[in-house]
N, CA, C, O and the ligand as a Tripos MOL2 file, in Angstrom:
@<TRIPOS>MOLECULE
protein
  297   295    75     0     0
PROTEIN
NO_CHARGES

@<TRIPOS>ATOM
      1 N          64.7860  -26.8400  -15.8130 N.3       1 MET1
      2 CA         63.5560  -25.8940  -15.8850 C.3       1 MET1
      3 C          63.8790  -24.7620  -16.7270 C.2       1 MET1
      4 O          64.8820  -24.0710  -16.5470 O.2       1 MET1
      5 N          62.9760  -24.5600  -17.7060 N.am      2 SER2
      6 CA         63.1150  -23.3650  -18.6210 C.3       2 SER2
      7 C          62.4880  -22.1070  -18.0040 C.2       2 SER2
      8 O          61.7040  -22.1710  -17.0570 O.2       2 SER2
      9 N          62.8490  -21.0210  -18.5540 N.am      3 VAL3
     10 CA         62.1340  -19.7100  -18.3100 C.3       3 VAL3
     11 C          60.5930  -19.8440  -18.3120 C.2       3 VAL3
     12 O          59.8570  -19.3400  -17.4640 O.2       3 VAL3
     13 N          60.2030  -20.5700  -19.3480 N.am      4 TYR4
     14 CA         58.7730  -20.5370  -19.7090 C.3       4 TYR4
     15 C          58.0150  -21.4600  -18.6630 C.2       4 TYR4
     16 O          56.8140  -21.2730  -18.4630 O.2       4 TYR4
     17 N          58.6500  -22.3670  -18.0560 N.am      5 ASP5
     18 CA         58.0800  -23.2100  -17.0970 C.3       5 ASP5
     19 C          57.8620  -22.5880  -15.7000 C.2       5 ASP5
     20 O          57.0010  -22.9500  -14.8980 O.2       5 ASP5
     21 N          58.7960  -21.5680  -15.5180 N.am      6 GLU6
     22 CA         58.9330  -20.9990  -14.1890 C.3       6 GLU6
     23 C          58.1190  -19.7240  -14.0900 C.2       6 GLU6
     24 O          57.9410  -19.2760  -12.9570 O.2       6 GLU6
     25 N          57.5610  -19.0310  -15.2070 N.am      7 ILE7
     26 CA         56.9180  -17.8760  -15.1860 C.3       7 ILE7
     27 C          55.4930  -18.0880  -15.5600 C.2       7 ILE7
     28 O          55.2200  -18.7360  -16.5700 O.2       7 ILE7
     29 N          54.5000  -17.5360  -14.7430 N.am      8 MET8
     30 CA         53.1490  -17.5400  -15.0040 C.3       8 MET8
     31 C          52.7200  -16.3360  -15.7140 C.2       8 MET8
     32 O          53.0190  -15.2260  -15.2740 O.2       8 MET8
     33 N          52.0030  -16.4910  -16.8400 N.am      9 ILE9
     34 CA         51.4210  -15.4510  -17.5860 C.3       9 ILE9
     35 C          50.0890  -15.4300  -17.6020 C.2       9 ILE9
     36 O          49.5040  -16.4320  -18.0150 O.2       9 ILE9
     37 N          49.3670  -14.3210  -17.1700 N.am     10 LEU10
     38 CA         48.0180  -14.3010  -17.1270 C.3      10 LEU10
     39 C          47.3580  -14.0280  -18.6020 C.2      10 LEU10
     40 O          48.0170  -13.6970  -19.5880 O.2      10 LEU10
     41 N          46.0810  -14.2070  -18.5820 N.am     11 ASP11
     42 CA         45.4270  -14.0590  -19.9730 C.3      11 ASP11
     43 C          45.3970  -12.5890  -20.1860 C.2      11 ASP11
     44 O          45.5560  -11.7670  -19.2830 O.2      11 ASP11
     45 N          45.1660  -12.2820  -21.5480 N.am     12 CYS12
     46 CA         45.1470  -10.9000  -21.9670 C.3      12 CYS12
     47 C          44.0350  -10.0540  -21.2120 C.2      12 CYS12
     48 O          42.8990  -10.5160  -21.0990 O.2      12 CYS12
     49 N          44.3780   -8.7930  -20.6890 N.am     13 PRO13
     50 CA         43.3690   -8.0110  -19.9680 C.3      13 PRO13
     51 C          42.3930   -7.3960  -20.9960 C.2      13 PRO13
     52 O          41.4260   -6.8240  -20.4930 O.2      13 PRO13
     53 N          42.4640   -7.4080  -22.2580 N.am     14 TYR14
     54 CA         41.5000   -6.7920  -23.2100 C.3      14 TYR14
     55 C          40.5490   -7.9670  -23.7170 C.2      14 TYR14
     56 O          39.3250   -7.8380  -23.6880 O.2      14 TYR14
     57 N          41.1490   -9.0680  -24.1620 N.am     15 CYS15
     58 CA         40.3120  -10.1490  -24.8190 C.3      15 CYS15
     59 C          40.2670  -11.3830  -24.1860 C.2      15 CYS15
     60 O          39.5020  -12.2490  -24.6100 O.2      15 CYS15
     61 N          41.0220  -11.5920  -23.1780 N.am     16 GLY16
     62 CA         41.0380  -12.8360  -22.3490 C.3      16 GLY16
     63 C          41.8860  -14.0040  -23.2310 C.2      16 GLY16
     64 O          41.8700  -15.1820  -22.8740 O.2      16 GLY16
     65 N          42.5330  -13.6030  -24.2680 N.am     17 GLY17
     66 CA         43.3540  -14.5180  -24.9650 C.3      17 GLY17
     67 C          44.6760  -14.8690  -24.2330 C.2      17 GLY17
     68 O          45.0650  -14.2070  -23.2700 O.2      17 GLY17
     69 N          45.3310  -15.9040  -24.7120 N.am     18 PRO18
     70 CA         46.6580  -16.2960  -23.9860 C.3      18 PRO18
     71 C          47.7700  -15.3680  -24.2840 C.2      18 PRO18
     72 O          48.1250  -15.1060  -25.4330 O.2      18 PRO18
     73 N          48.3970  -14.7990  -23.0400 N.am     19 GLY19
     74 CA         49.4810  -14.0010  -23.1210 C.3      19 GLY19
     75 C          50.7920  -14.9740  -23.5100 C.2      19 GLY19
     76 O          50.8880  -16.0930  -23.0070 O.2      19 GLY19
     77 N          51.6660  -14.5200  -24.3290 N.am     20 VAL20
     78 CA         52.7370  -15.3300  -24.7550 C.3      20 VAL20
     79 C          54.0280  -14.5040  -24.4730 C.2      20 VAL20
     80 O          54.1440  -13.3440  -24.8690 O.2      20 VAL20
     81 N          54.9560  -15.1340  -23.7970 N.am     21 LEU21
     82 CA         56.2660  -14.4440  -23.4320 C.3      21 LEU21
     83 C          57.2460  -14.6420  -24.6080 C.2      21 LEU21
     84 O          57.5500  -15.7430  -25.0680 O.2      21 LEU21
     85 N          57.6880  -13.4980  -25.0240 N.am     22 GLU22
     86 CA         58.5860  -13.5040  -26.2550 C.3      22 GLU22
     87 C          59.8650  -12.8420  -25.9140 C.2      22 GLU22
     88 O          59.9190  -11.8810  -25.1460 O.2      22 GLU22
     89 N          60.9270  -13.3880  -26.5140 N.am     23 GLU23
     90 CA         62.2510  -12.8120  -26.2730 C.3      23 GLU23
     91 C          62.6020  -11.9760  -27.5640 C.2      23 GLU23
     92 O          62.3370  -12.4470  -28.6700 O.2      23 GLU23
     93 N          63.1450  -10.8440  -27.4430 N.am     24 GLU24
     94 CA         63.4700  -10.0690  -28.6290 C.3      24 GLU24
     95 C          64.8950   -9.9450  -28.8000 C.2      24 GLU24
     96 O          65.5660   -9.2730  -28.0170 O.2      24 GLU24
     97 N          65.4410  -10.6170  -29.8770 N.am     25 HIS25
     98 CA         66.7880  -10.5090  -30.3770 C.3      25 HIS25
     99 C          67.7660  -10.6200  -29.1800 C.2      25 HIS25
    100 O          68.7790   -9.9190  -29.1960 O.2      25 HIS25
    101 N          67.5280  -11.4530  -28.1480 N.am     26 GLY26
    102 CA         68.5150  -11.6670  -27.1420 C.3      26 GLY26
    103 C          68.7970  -10.4220  -26.1750 C.2      26 GLY26
    104 O          69.7630  -10.4510  -25.4130 O.2      26 GLY26
    105 N          67.9870   -9.4050  -26.2220 N.am     27 TRP27
    106 CA         68.2560   -8.3840  -25.2760 C.3      27 TRP27
    107 C          67.0260   -7.8640  -24.4820 C.2      27 TRP27
    108 O          67.1720   -6.9910  -23.6270 O.2      27 TRP27
    109 N          65.8490   -8.3890  -24.7610 N.am     28 SER28
    110 CA         64.7100   -7.9870  -23.9120 C.3      28 SER28
    111 C          63.6390   -9.0610  -24.0050 C.2      28 SER28
    112 O          63.6880   -9.9670  -24.8370 O.2      28 SER28
    113 N          62.6210   -8.9100  -23.0670 N.am     29 TRP29
    114 CA         61.4500   -9.6630  -23.0760 C.3      29 TRP29
    115 C          60.1740   -8.9080  -23.1090 C.2      29 TRP29
    116 O          60.1400   -7.7860  -22.6040 O.2      29 TRP29
    117 N          59.1450   -9.4160  -23.6490 N.am     30 TYR30
    118 CA         57.9830   -8.7710  -23.5850 C.3      30 TYR30
    119 C          56.8270   -9.8020  -23.5940 C.2      30 TYR30
    120 O          57.1240  -10.9660  -23.8630 O.2      30 TYR30
    121 N          55.5110   -9.4800  -23.3210 N.am     31 VAL31
    122 CA         54.4120  -10.3380  -23.4940 C.3      31 VAL31
    123 C          53.5350   -9.9010  -24.4850 C.2      31 VAL31
    124 O          53.2460   -8.7050  -24.5180 O.2      31 VAL31
    125 N          53.0520  -10.6980  -25.3190 N.am     32 VAL32
    126 CA         52.0080  -10.2820  -26.3710 C.3      32 VAL32
    127 C          50.8790  -11.2310  -26.3580 C.2      32 VAL32
    128 O          51.0830  -12.4270  -26.1530 O.2      32 VAL32
    129 N          49.6310  -10.7320  -26.5790 N.am     33 CYS33
    130 CA         48.4350  -11.4310  -26.6250 C.3      33 CYS33
    131 C          48.5070  -12.2010  -28.1140 C.2      33 CYS33
    132 O          48.7240  -11.5960  -29.1640 O.2      33 CYS33
    133 N          48.3090  -13.4860  -28.0220 N.am     34 ALA34
    134 CA         48.2640  -14.3640  -29.2560 C.3      34 ALA34
    135 C          46.9480  -14.0070  -30.0270 C.2      34 ALA34
    136 O          46.8770  -14.2230  -31.2370 O.2      34 ALA34
    137 N          45.9990  -13.5110  -29.3920 N.am     35 ASP35
    138 CA         44.6710  -13.2890  -30.1410 C.3      35 ASP35
    139 C          44.5580  -11.8100  -30.7380 C.2      35 ASP35
    140 O          44.3520  -11.5830  -31.9300 O.2      35 ASP35
    141 N          44.7120  -10.8840  -29.8030 N.am     36 CYS36
    142 CA         44.4490   -9.5200  -30.3340 C.3      36 CYS36
    143 C          45.7140   -8.6120  -30.4440 C.2      36 CYS36
    144 O          45.6170   -7.4490  -30.8350 O.2      36 CYS36
    145 N          46.8570   -9.1560  -30.1000 N.am     37 GLY37
    146 CA         48.1470   -8.4380  -30.2800 C.3      37 GLY37
    147 C          48.4390   -7.4380  -29.2720 C.2      37 GLY37
    148 O          49.4120   -6.7110  -29.4730 O.2      37 GLY37
    149 N          47.7420   -7.2830  -28.2070 N.am     38 ALA38
    150 CA         48.0190   -6.4340  -27.0770 C.3      38 ALA38
    151 C          49.4400   -6.7080  -26.5470 C.2      38 ALA38
    152 O          49.8050   -7.8710  -26.3730 O.2      38 ALA38
    153 N          50.2530   -5.6600  -26.2870 N.am     39 GLN39
    154 CA         51.5970   -5.9900  -25.9080 C.3      39 GLN39
    155 C          51.9740   -5.2860  -24.6070 C.2      39 GLN39
    156 O          51.6160   -4.1360  -24.3520 O.2      39 GLN39
    157 N          52.7140   -6.0400  -23.8020 N.am     40 GLY40
    158 CA         53.2820   -5.5060  -22.4680 C.3      40 GLY40
    159 C          54.5770   -4.6890  -22.8410 C.2      40 GLY40
    160 O          54.9690   -4.6280  -24.0060 O.2      40 GLY40
    161 N          55.2010   -4.0850  -21.8280 N.am     41 GLY41
    162 CA         56.3910   -3.3970  -22.0090 C.3      41 GLY41
    163 C          57.6660   -4.2090  -22.2520 C.2      41 GLY41
    164 O          57.8410   -5.3030  -21.7140 O.2      41 GLY41
    165 N          58.5610   -3.6350  -23.0870 N.am     42 PHE42
    166 CA         59.8090   -4.3350  -23.1520 C.3      42 PHE42
    167 C          60.7760   -4.2460  -21.9830 C.2      42 PHE42
    168 O          61.1380   -3.1430  -21.5730 O.2      42 PHE42
    169 N          61.1870   -5.3360  -21.4570 N.am     43 ILE43
    170 CA         62.0880   -5.3000  -20.3850 C.3      43 ILE43
    171 C          63.5040   -5.7710  -20.8450 C.2      43 ILE43
    172 O          63.7080   -6.9160  -21.2500 O.2      43 ILE43
    173 N          64.4380   -4.8390  -20.7570 N.am     44 GLU44
    174 CA         65.7860   -5.2100  -21.2970 C.3      44 GLU44
    175 C          66.6350   -5.8320  -20.2770 C.2      44 GLU44
    176 O          66.5490   -5.5230  -19.0890 O.2      44 GLU44
    177 N          67.5220   -6.7780  -20.7670 N.am     45 TYR45
    178 CA         68.5410   -7.3180  -19.8080 C.3      45 TYR45
    179 C          69.9130   -7.2500  -20.4610 C.2      45 TYR45
    180 O          70.0120   -7.1150  -21.6800 O.2      45 TYR45
    181 N          70.9160   -7.3380  -19.7050 N.am     46 LYS46
    182 CA         72.3110   -7.1980  -20.1740 C.3      46 LYS46
    183 C          73.0740   -8.4480  -20.4930 C.2      46 LYS46
    184 O          73.9450   -8.5080  -21.3600 O.2      46 LYS46
    185 N          72.6870   -9.4400  -19.7350 N.am     47 GLY47
    186 CA         73.2710  -10.7240  -19.8790 C.3      47 GLY47
    187 C          72.6930  -11.8520  -19.1990 C.2      47 GLY47
    188 O          71.6230  -11.6630  -18.6200 O.2      47 GLY47
    189 N          73.2100  -12.9720  -19.1720 N.am     48 GLU48
    190 CA         72.5600  -14.2450  -18.6110 C.3      48 GLU48
    191 C          72.1100  -14.0190  -17.2120 C.2      48 GLU48
    192 O          71.0360  -14.4830  -16.8280 O.2      48 GLU48
    193 N          72.9010  -13.3120  -16.4170 N.am     49 GLU49
    194 CA         72.6290  -13.1090  -15.0150 C.3      49 GLU49
    195 C          71.3250  -12.4510  -14.6970 C.2      49 GLU49
    196 O          70.6510  -12.8500  -13.7480 O.2      49 GLU49
    197 N          70.9270  -11.4120  -15.4910 N.am     50 ASP50
    198 CA         69.6370  -10.6770  -15.3820 C.3      50 ASP50
    199 C          68.7010  -11.1170  -16.3680 C.2      50 ASP50
    200 O          67.6730  -10.4460  -16.4670 O.2      50 ASP50
    201 N          68.8510  -12.1590  -17.1580 N.am     51 ARG51
    202 CA         67.9960  -12.4760  -18.1770 C.3      51 ARG51
    203 C          66.5620  -13.0020  -17.6980 C.2      51 ARG51
    204 O          65.4700  -12.6640  -18.1550 O.2      51 ARG51
    205 N          66.8250  -13.9050  -16.6750 N.am     52 LEU52
    206 CA         65.6680  -14.5150  -16.0630 C.3      52 LEU52
    207 C          64.7790  -13.4500  -15.2830 C.2      52 LEU52
    208 O          63.5500  -13.4900  -15.3300 O.2      52 LEU52
    209 N          65.4460  -12.5520  -14.6040 N.am     53 GLU53
    210 CA         64.8310  -11.4950  -13.7790 C.3      53 GLU53
    211 C          63.9860  -10.5880  -14.7120 C.2      53 GLU53
    212 O          62.8760  -10.1740  -14.3760 O.2      53 GLU53
    213 N          64.6130  -10.2790  -15.9930 N.am     54 ALA54
    214 CA         63.8950   -9.4430  -16.9680 C.3      54 ALA54
    215 C          62.6220  -10.1090  -17.3820 C.2      54 ALA54
    216 O          61.5680   -9.4790  -17.4720 O.2      54 ALA54
    217 N          62.7270  -11.4200  -17.6400 N.am     55 ALA55
    218 CA         61.5460  -12.1720  -18.0740 C.3      55 ALA55
    219 C          60.5710  -12.1700  -17.0320 C.2      55 ALA55
    220 O          59.4100  -11.9750  -17.3910 O.2      55 ALA55
    221 N          60.8150  -12.3610  -15.7120 N.am     56 LYS56
    222 CA         59.9310  -12.2770  -14.6630 C.3      56 LYS56
    223 C          59.1870  -10.9400  -14.6640 C.2      56 LYS56
    224 O          57.9680  -10.8290  -14.5250 O.2      56 LYS56
    225 N          60.0690   -9.9200  -14.8390 N.am     57 LYS57
    226 CA         59.5090   -8.5170  -14.7630 C.3      57 LYS57
    227 C          58.5890   -8.2240  -15.9010 C.2      57 LYS57
    228 O          57.5770   -7.5520  -15.7060 O.2      57 LYS57
    229 N          58.8960   -8.7020  -17.1020 N.am     58 ALA58
    230 CA         58.1290   -8.5840  -18.2150 C.3      58 ALA58
    231 C          56.5860   -9.2030  -17.9700 C.2      58 ALA58
    232 O          55.5480   -8.6430  -18.3230 O.2      58 ALA58
    233 N          56.6800  -10.3700  -17.3470 N.am     59 ALA59
    234 CA         55.4250  -11.1370  -17.0550 C.3      59 ALA59
    235 C          54.7490  -10.3530  -15.8790 C.2      59 ALA59
    236 O          53.5200  -10.2820  -15.8740 O.2      59 ALA59
    237 N          55.4200   -9.8080  -14.9610 N.am     60 PHE60
    238 CA         54.8240   -9.1550  -13.8920 C.3      60 PHE60
    239 C          54.0980   -7.9400  -14.4740 C.2      60 PHE60
    240 O          52.9330   -7.7440  -14.1270 O.2      60 PHE60
    241 N          54.6570   -7.1650  -15.2760 N.am     61 VAL61
    242 CA         54.0740   -5.9260  -15.8720 C.3      61 VAL61
    243 C          52.8210   -6.3890  -16.6360 C.2      61 VAL61
    244 O          51.7550   -5.7980  -16.4620 O.2      61 VAL61
    245 N          52.9140   -7.3210  -17.3880 N.am     62 TRP62
    246 CA         51.7630   -7.8750  -18.1940 C.3      62 TRP62
    247 C          50.6640   -8.2400  -17.2270 C.2      62 TRP62
    248 O          49.5210   -7.8140  -17.3960 O.2      62 TRP62
    249 N          51.0400   -9.1380  -16.0640 N.am     63 ASN63
    250 CA         50.0430   -9.6090  -15.2180 C.3      63 ASN63
    251 C          49.3700   -8.3510  -14.3600 C.2      63 ASN63
    252 O          48.2500   -8.4830  -13.8650 O.2      63 ASN63
    253 N          50.0320   -7.2880  -14.2390 N.am     64 GLN64
    254 CA         49.3370   -6.1200  -13.6700 C.3      64 GLN64
    255 C          48.3580   -5.4550  -14.6710 C.2      64 GLN64
    256 O          47.7280   -4.4570  -14.3210 O.2      64 GLN64
    257 N          48.2330   -5.9290  -15.7740 N.am     65 GLY65
    258 CA         47.3710   -5.4780  -16.8080 C.3      65 GLY65
    259 C          47.8300   -4.2210  -17.5170 C.2      65 GLY65
    260 O          47.0730   -3.4100  -18.0510 O.2      65 GLY65
    261 N          49.2370   -4.1410  -17.4640 N.am     66 LYS66
    262 CA         49.8600   -2.9500  -18.0910 C.3      66 LYS66
    263 C          50.3750   -3.2800  -19.4080 C.2      66 LYS66
    264 O          51.5620   -3.3760  -19.7160 O.2      66 LYS66
    265 N          49.1880   -3.4720  -20.2790 N.am     67 ALA67
    266 CA         49.3690   -3.7670  -21.7020 C.3      67 ALA67
    267 C          48.9080   -2.7310  -22.6470 C.2      67 ALA67
    268 O          47.9350   -2.0380  -22.3500 O.2      67 ALA67
    269 N          49.5430   -2.5720  -23.7790 N.am     68 ARG68
    270 CA         49.0470   -1.5840  -24.7080 C.3      68 ARG68
    271 C          47.7620   -2.2070  -25.5660 C.2      68 ARG68
    272 O          47.8130   -3.2430  -26.2300 O.2      68 ARG68
    273 N          46.7840   -1.4850  -25.4300 N.am     69 ASN69
    274 CA         45.5910   -1.9950  -26.2380 C.3      69 ASN69
    275 C          45.8070   -1.7670  -27.7320 C.2      69 ASN69
    276 O          46.1070   -0.6390  -28.1220 O.2      69 ASN69
    277 N          45.6780   -2.7260  -28.5420 N.am     70 PRO70
    278 CA         45.9320   -2.6900  -29.9610 C.3      70 PRO70
    279 C          44.7950   -1.8450  -30.6140 C.2      70 PRO70
    280 O          44.9910   -1.3170  -31.7090 O.2      70 PRO70
    281 N          43.5880   -1.7090  -29.9430 N.am     71 LYS71
    282 CA         42.5320   -0.9510  -30.4370 C.3      71 LYS71
    283 C          42.1000    0.0760  -29.4240 C.2      71 LYS71
    284 O          41.1860   -0.1110  -28.6210 O.2      71 LYS71
    285 N          42.8810    1.2670  -29.5230 N.am     72 PRO72
    286 CA         42.5710    2.3420  -28.4140 C.3      72 PRO72
    287 C          41.1860    2.9810  -28.4880 C.2      72 PRO72
    288 O          40.7170    3.6180  -27.5440 O.2      72 PRO72
    289 N          40.5120    2.7770  -29.7120 N.am     73 SER73
    290 CA         39.1670    3.3070  -29.7610 C.3      73 SER73
    291 C          38.1830    2.6180  -28.9090 C.2      73 SER73
    292 O          37.1370    3.1610  -28.5560 O.2      73 SER73
    293 N          38.5260    1.4000  -28.5750 N.am     74 ASP74
    294 CA         37.5780    0.5840  -27.8390 C.3      74 ASP74
    295 C          37.2660    1.1410  -26.4130 C.2      74 ASP74
    296 O          36.4770    0.5480  -25.6770 O.2      74 ASP74
    297 ZN         44.1450  -10.0670  -26.3400 Zn       75 ZN75
@<TRIPOS>BOND
     1     1     2 1
     2     2     3 1
     3     3     4 2
     4     3     5 am
     5     5     6 1
     6     6     7 1
     7     7     8 2
     8     7     9 am
     9     9    10 1
    10    10    11 1
    11    11    12 2
    12    11    13 am
    13    13    14 1
    14    14    15 1
    15    15    16 2
    16    15    17 am
    17    17    18 1
    18    18    19 1
    19    19    20 2
    20    19    21 am
    21    21    22 1
    22    22    23 1
    23    23    24 2
    24    23    25 am
    25    25    26 1
    26    26    27 1
    27    27    28 2
    28    27    29 am
    29    29    30 1
    30    30    31 1
    31    31    32 2
    32    31    33 am
    33    33    34 1
    34    34    35 1
    35    35    36 2
    36    35    37 am
    37    37    38 1
    38    38    39 1
    39    39    40 2
    40    39    41 am
    41    41    42 1
    42    42    43 1
    43    43    44 2
    44    43    45 am
    45    45    46 1
    46    46    47 1
    47    47    48 2
    48    47    49 am
    49    49    50 1
    50    50    51 1
    51    51    52 2
    52    51    53 am
    53    53    54 1
    54    54    55 1
    55    55    56 2
    56    55    57 am
    57    57    58 1
    58    58    59 1
    59    59    60 2
    60    59    61 am
    61    61    62 1
    62    62    63 1
    63    63    64 2
    64    63    65 am
    65    65    66 1
    66    66    67 1
    67    67    68 2
    68    67    69 am
    69    69    70 1
    70    70    71 1
    71    71    72 2
    72    71    73 am
    73    73    74 1
    74    74    75 1
    75    75    76 2
    76    75    77 am
    77    77    78 1
    78    78    79 1
    79    79    80 2
    80    79    81 am
    81    81    82 1
    82    82    83 1
    83    83    84 2
    84    83    85 am
    85    85    86 1
    86    86    87 1
    87    87    88 2
    88    87    89 am
    89    89    90 1
    90    90    91 1
    91    91    92 2
    92    91    93 am
    93    93    94 1
    94    94    95 1
    95    95    96 2
    96    95    97 am
    97    97    98 1
    98    98    99 1
    99    99   100 2
   100    99   101 am
   101   101   102 1
   102   102   103 1
   103   103   104 2
   104   103   105 am
   105   105   106 1
   106   106   107 1
   107   107   108 2
   108   107   109 am
   109   109   110 1
   110   110   111 1
   111   111   112 2
   112   111   113 am
   113   113   114 1
   114   114   115 1
   115   115   116 2
   116   115   117 am
   117   117   118 1
   118   118   119 1
   119   119   120 2
   120   119   121 am
   121   121   122 1
   122   122   123 1
   123   123   124 2
   124   123   125 am
   125   125   126 1
   126   126   127 1
   127   127   128 2
   128   127   129 am
   129   129   130 1
   130   130   131 1
   131   131   132 2
   132   131   133 am
   133   133   134 1
   134   134   135 1
   135   135   136 2
   136   135   137 am
   137   137   138 1
   138   138   139 1
   139   139   140 2
   140   139   141 am
   141   141   142 1
   142   142   143 1
   143   143   144 2
   144   143   145 am
   145   145   146 1
   146   146   147 1
   147   147   148 2
   148   147   149 am
   149   149   150 1
   150   150   151 1
   151   151   152 2
   152   151   153 am
   153   153   154 1
   154   154   155 1
   155   155   156 2
   156   155   157 am
   157   157   158 1
   158   158   159 1
   159   159   160 2
   160   159   161 am
   161   161   162 1
   162   162   163 1
   163   163   164 2
   164   163   165 am
   165   165   166 1
   166   166   167 1
   167   167   168 2
   168   167   169 am
   169   169   170 1
   170   170   171 1
   171   171   172 2
   172   171   173 am
   173   173   174 1
   174   174   175 1
   175   175   176 2
   176   175   177 am
   177   177   178 1
   178   178   179 1
   179   179   180 2
   180   179   181 am
   181   181   182 1
   182   182   183 1
   183   183   184 2
   184   183   185 am
   185   185   186 1
   186   186   187 1
   187   187   188 2
   188   187   189 am
   189   189   190 1
   190   190   191 1
   191   191   192 2
   192   191   193 am
   193   193   194 1
   194   194   195 1
   195   195   196 2
   196   195   197 am
   197   197   198 1
   198   198   199 1
   199   199   200 2
   200   199   201 am
   201   201   202 1
   202   202   203 1
   203   203   204 2
   204   203   205 am
   205   205   206 1
   206   206   207 1
   207   207   208 2
   208   207   209 am
   209   209   210 1
   210   210   211 1
   211   211   212 2
   212   211   213 am
   213   213   214 1
   214   214   215 1
   215   215   216 2
   216   215   217 am
   217   217   218 1
   218   218   219 1
   219   219   220 2
   220   219   221 am
   221   221   222 1
   222   222   223 1
   223   223   224 2
   224   223   225 am
   225   225   226 1
   226   226   227 1
   227   227   228 2
   228   227   229 am
   229   229   230 1
   230   230   231 1
   231   231   232 2
   232   231   233 am
   233   233   234 1
   234   234   235 1
   235   235   236 2
   236   235   237 am
   237   237   238 1
   238   238   239 1
   239   239   240 2
   240   239   241 am
   241   241   242 1
   242   242   243 1
   243   243   244 2
   244   243   245 am
   245   245   246 1
   246   246   247 1
   247   247   248 2
   248   247   249 am
   249   249   250 1
   250   250   251 1
   251   251   252 2
   252   251   253 am
   253   253   254 1
   254   254   255 1
   255   255   256 2
   256   255   257 am
   257   257   258 1
   258   258   259 1
   259   259   260 2
   260   259   261 am
   261   261   262 1
   262   262   263 1
   263   263   264 2
   264   263   265 am
   265   265   266 1
   266   266   267 1
   267   267   268 2
   268   267   269 am
   269   269   270 1
   270   270   271 1
   271   271   272 2
   272   271   273 am
   273   273   274 1
   274   274   275 1
   275   275   276 2
   276   275   277 am
   277   277   278 1
   278   278   279 1
   279   279   280 2
   280   279   281 am
   281   281   282 1
   282   282   283 1
   283   283   284 2
   284   283   285 am
   285   285   286 1
   286   286   287 1
   287   287   288 2
   288   287   289 am
   289   289   290 1
   290   290   291 1
   291   291   292 2
   292   291   293 am
   293   293   294 1
   294   294   295 1
   295   295   296 2
@<TRIPOS>SUBSTRUCTURE
     1 MET1         2 RESIDUE 1 A MET
     2 SER2         6 RESIDUE 1 A SER
     3 VAL3        10 RESIDUE 1 A VAL
     4 TYR4        14 RESIDUE 1 A TYR
     5 ASP5        18 RESIDUE 1 A ASP
     6 GLU6        22 RESIDUE 1 A GLU
     7 ILE7        26 RESIDUE 1 A ILE
     8 MET8        30 RESIDUE 1 A MET
     9 ILE9        34 RESIDUE 1 A ILE
    10 LEU10       38 RESIDUE 1 A LEU
    11 ASP11       42 RESIDUE 1 A ASP
    12 CYS12       46 RESIDUE 1 A CYS
    13 PRO13       50 RESIDUE 1 A PRO
    14 TYR14       54 RESIDUE 1 A TYR
    15 CYS15       58 RESIDUE 1 A CYS
    16 GLY16       62 RESIDUE 1 A GLY
    17 GLY17       66 RESIDUE 1 A GLY
    18 PRO18       70 RESIDUE 1 A PRO
    19 GLY19       74 RESIDUE 1 A GLY
    20 VAL20       78 RESIDUE 1 A VAL
    21 LEU21       82 RESIDUE 1 A LEU
    22 GLU22       86 RESIDUE 1 A GLU
    23 GLU23       90 RESIDUE 1 A GLU
    24 GLU24       94 RESIDUE 1 A GLU
    25 HIS25       98 RESIDUE 1 A HIS
    26 GLY26      102 RESIDUE 1 A GLY
    27 TRP27      106 RESIDUE 1 A TRP
    28 SER28      110 RESIDUE 1 A SER
    29 TRP29      114 RESIDUE 1 A TRP
    30 TYR30      118 RESIDUE 1 A TYR
    31 VAL31      122 RESIDUE 1 A VAL
    32 VAL32      126 RESIDUE 1 A VAL
    33 CYS33      130 RESIDUE 1 A CYS
    34 ALA34      134 RESIDUE 1 A ALA
    35 ASP35      138 RESIDUE 1 A ASP
    36 CYS36      142 RESIDUE 1 A CYS
    37 GLY37      146 RESIDUE 1 A GLY
    38 ALA38      150 RESIDUE 1 A ALA
    39 GLN39      154 RESIDUE 1 A GLN
    40 GLY40      158 RESIDUE 1 A GLY
    41 GLY41      162 RESIDUE 1 A GLY
    42 PHE42      166 RESIDUE 1 A PHE
    43 ILE43      170 RESIDUE 1 A ILE
    44 GLU44      174 RESIDUE 1 A GLU
    45 TYR45      178 RESIDUE 1 A TYR
    46 LYS46      182 RESIDUE 1 A LYS
    47 GLY47      186 RESIDUE 1 A GLY
    48 GLU48      190 RESIDUE 1 A GLU
    49 GLU49      194 RESIDUE 1 A GLU
    50 ASP50      198 RESIDUE 1 A ASP
    51 ARG51      202 RESIDUE 1 A ARG
    52 LEU52      206 RESIDUE 1 A LEU
    53 GLU53      210 RESIDUE 1 A GLU
    54 ALA54      214 RESIDUE 1 A ALA
    55 ALA55      218 RESIDUE 1 A ALA
    56 LYS56      222 RESIDUE 1 A LYS
    57 LYS57      226 RESIDUE 1 A LYS
    58 ALA58      230 RESIDUE 1 A ALA
    59 ALA59      234 RESIDUE 1 A ALA
    60 PHE60      238 RESIDUE 1 A PHE
    61 VAL61      242 RESIDUE 1 A VAL
    62 TRP62      246 RESIDUE 1 A TRP
    63 ASN63      250 RESIDUE 1 A ASN
    64 GLN64      254 RESIDUE 1 A GLN
    65 GLY65      258 RESIDUE 1 A GLY
    66 LYS66      262 RESIDUE 1 A LYS
    67 ALA67      266 RESIDUE 1 A ALA
    68 ARG68      270 RESIDUE 1 A ARG
    69 ASN69      274 RESIDUE 1 A ASN
    70 PRO70      278 RESIDUE 1 A PRO
    71 LYS71      282 RESIDUE 1 A LYS
    72 PRO72      286 RESIDUE 1 A PRO
    73 SER73      290 RESIDUE 1 A SER
    74 ASP74      294 RESIDUE 1 A ASP
    75 ZN75       297 GROUP 0 **** ****
């Protein structure tokens, strides 16, 4: 089972688009909206041991609605 099967990502809190879990250069995870580009926080990890935990945390942060709005004027 991969990280992606195990983690649920809610839709974007801004536009309702699909949230996509992304891995950044092997050191962190974040969730980004495929439609509007809203972005959750980067969650860093140090190795394989905490890699999955970091991915879950990144998803959790996003699922709480803690994403940066790409259009702050809105
Ligand atoms: Zn969006």
